[in-house]
KOLNU-42209 format. One line per field, with one value per residue (C-alpha): residue number from 1; x, y, z. Coordinates in nm, 3 decimals, padded with zeros to 5 digits. Last residue first. Example, Ala and Ser with C-alpha at 12.3 -4.5 7.8 and 13.67 -1.06 7.14 Angstrom:
BEGIN
seq <- 2; 1
u <- 01.367; 01.230
v <- -00.106; -00.450
w <- 00.714; 00.780
//
This chain:
BEGIN
seq <- 154; 153; 152; 151; 150; 149; 148; 147; 146; 145; 144; 143; 142; 141; 140; 139; 138; 137; 136; 135; 134; 133; 132; 131; 130; 129; 128; 127; 126; 125; 124; 123; 122; 121; 120; 119; 118; 117; 116; 115; 114; 113; 112; 111; 110; 109; 108; 107; 106; 105; 104; 103; 102; 101; 100; 99; 98; 97; 96; 95; 94; 93; 92; 91; 90; 89; 88; 87; 86; 85; 84; 83; 82; 81; 80; 79; 78; 77; 76; 75; 74; 73; 72; 71; 70; 69; 68; 67; 66; 65; 64; 63; 62; 61; 60; 59; 58; 57; 56; 55; 54; 53; 52; 51; 50; 49; 48; 47; 46; 45; 44; 43; 42; 41; 40; 39; 38; 37; 36; 35; 34; 33; 32; 31; 30; 29; 28; 27; 26; 25; 24; 23; 22; 21; 20; 19; 18; 17; 16; 15; 14; 13; 12; 11; 10; 9; 8; 7; 6; 5; 4; 3; 2; 1
u <- -03.477; -03.357; -03.509; -03.837; -03.785; -03.703; -04.009; -04.244; -04.135; -03.913; -03.925; -04.271; -04.340; -04.097; -04.318; -04.174; -04.552; -04.616; -04.326; -04.345; -04.704; -04.617; -04.325; -04.582; -04.860; -04.688; -04.545; -04.876; -05.036; -05.225; -05.515; -05.667; -05.640; -05.333; -05.449; -05.297; -05.208; -05.568; -05.590; -05.784; -05.564; -05.353; -05.275; -05.487; -05.413; -05.652; -05.604; -05.930; -06.051; -06.242; -06.259; -06.452; -06.447; -06.444; -06.326; -06.675; -06.866; -06.722; -06.815; -07.149; -07.219; -07.128; -07.348; -07.235; -06.900; -06.780; -06.561; -06.263; -06.046; -05.713; -05.546; -05.167; -04.826; -04.875; -05.202; -05.106; -04.748; -04.855; -05.139; -04.881; -04.625; -04.863; -05.012; -05.378; -05.477; -05.269; -05.417; -05.748; -05.901; -05.695; -05.857; -06.192; -06.174; -05.989; -06.355; -06.572; -06.917; -06.864; -06.726; -06.417; -06.267; -05.965; -05.847; -05.495; -05.527; -05.183; -05.123; -05.150; -05.316; -05.605; -05.623; -05.609; -05.892; -06.141; -06.079; -06.121; -06.422; -06.581; -06.495; -06.564; -06.227; -06.077; -05.798; -05.606; -05.627; -05.318; -05.366; -05.702; -05.568; -05.283; -05.561; -05.825; -05.522; -05.464; -05.840; -05.990; -05.759; -05.802; -06.169; -06.164; -05.943; -06.158; -06.490; -06.313; -06.206; -06.595; -06.715; -06.477; -06.602; -06.959; -06.917; -06.730; -07.026; -07.241
v <- -04.750; -05.113; -05.273; -05.149; -05.292; -05.646; -05.672; -05.521; -05.832; -05.740; -05.708; -05.615; -05.484; -05.234; -05.055; -04.686; -04.594; -04.946; -04.904; -04.591; -04.580; -04.869; -04.681; -04.376; -04.581; -04.749; -04.427; -04.241; -04.535; -04.808; -04.951; -05.262; -05.461; -05.405; -05.453; -05.588; -05.452; -05.502; -05.419; -05.066; -04.971; -04.743; -05.019; -05.051; -05.048; -05.103; -05.022; -05.173; -04.982; -05.210; -05.583; -05.769; -05.621; -05.880; -05.649; -05.645; -05.687; -05.368; -05.184; -05.321; -05.221; -04.854; -04.648; -04.876; -04.969; -04.614; -04.615; -04.319; -04.295; -04.125; -04.091; -04.149; -03.977; -03.584; -03.608; -03.936; -03.794; -03.454; -03.569; -03.841; -03.591; -03.319; -03.566; -03.537; -03.895; -04.067; -03.933; -03.799; -04.017; -04.317; -04.272; -04.254; -04.543; -04.736; -04.638; -04.759; -04.632; -04.385; -04.642; -04.731; -04.900; -04.681; -04.674; -04.605; -04.546; -04.575; -04.247; -04.275; -03.948; -04.061; -04.403; -04.265; -04.033; -04.281; -04.472; -04.186; -04.100; -04.385; -04.465; -04.101; -03.879; -03.767; -03.531; -03.540; -03.209; -02.991; -02.881; -02.764; -02.536; -02.347; -02.298; -02.144; -01.914; -01.698; -01.645; -01.652; -01.347; -01.179; -01.189; -01.083; -00.762; -00.743; -00.752; -00.491; -00.261; -00.242; -00.252; 00.059; 00.254; 00.206; 00.331; 00.629; 00.708; 00.695
w <- -00.525; -00.629; -00.336; -00.428; -00.751; -00.660; -00.424; -00.709; -00.906; -01.254; -01.591; -01.709; -01.411; -01.482; -01.654; -01.567; -01.518; -01.293; -01.077; -01.019; -00.907; -00.708; -00.519; -00.494; -00.292; -00.033; 00.117; 00.064; 00.247; 00.090; 00.218; 00.057; -00.258; -00.499; -00.854; -01.199; -01.554; -01.688; -02.056; -02.119; -02.385; -02.225; -01.992; -01.655; -01.284; -01.011; -00.645; -00.429; -00.145; -00.080; -00.014; -00.292; -00.622; -00.934; -01.199; -01.386; -01.095; -00.930; -01.282; -01.260; -00.926; -01.011; -00.739; -00.468; -00.573; -00.608; -00.878; -00.913; -01.211; -01.263; -01.563; -01.530; -01.540; -01.495; -01.272; -01.087; -00.975; -00.890; -00.700; -00.500; -00.469; -00.288; -00.064; -00.065; -00.209; 00.054; 00.401; 00.334; 00.047; 00.186; 00.516; 00.325; 00.166; 00.507; 00.659; 00.388; 00.428; 00.116; -00.125; -00.302; -00.635; -00.735; -01.094; -01.191; -01.605; -01.775; -02.044; -02.404; -02.424; -02.675; -02.508; -02.176; -02.244; -02.348; -02.067; -01.841; -01.954; -01.942; -01.625; -01.476; -01.403; -01.137; -01.165; -00.804; -00.611; -00.581; -00.924; -00.875; -00.592; -00.809; -01.076; -00.835; -00.709; -00.989; -01.137; -00.790; -00.669; -00.993; -00.959; -00.559; -00.684; -00.942; -00.690; -00.481; -00.697; -00.865; -00.458; -00.411; -00.711; -00.646; -00.293; -00.443; -00.695; -00.400
//
């Protein structure tokens, strides 16, 4: 009986250690989505721009972006390091969808640290489309040149 308790204790300890070590790594491989209110507040306090994704459960292109674009490690890493990411469900947060006049979804918006609109890009964005756009906004190149000029300079 003592031996079974000891083995169970060892197994539980190993499981706890694995969880402690692997869980943070798993969390780093996901975009740290925030609510609108928390995200706007955090953006101001951390002096980071806001990446805002308007979506719905029934939207095929939204689900495709979530599976193909928002799981790419370079996208996840860039967003988590340089932006405050906000996910808005247009069916559950209708007042926000109205505030930003969201028509087609998905719709990607960028806001300044203070919440001022920088711009938006409606429609599906592949990882190859989104990463240069993130770099363009983060580097504030939008203040000096068009996105096409920025892309040709890469």
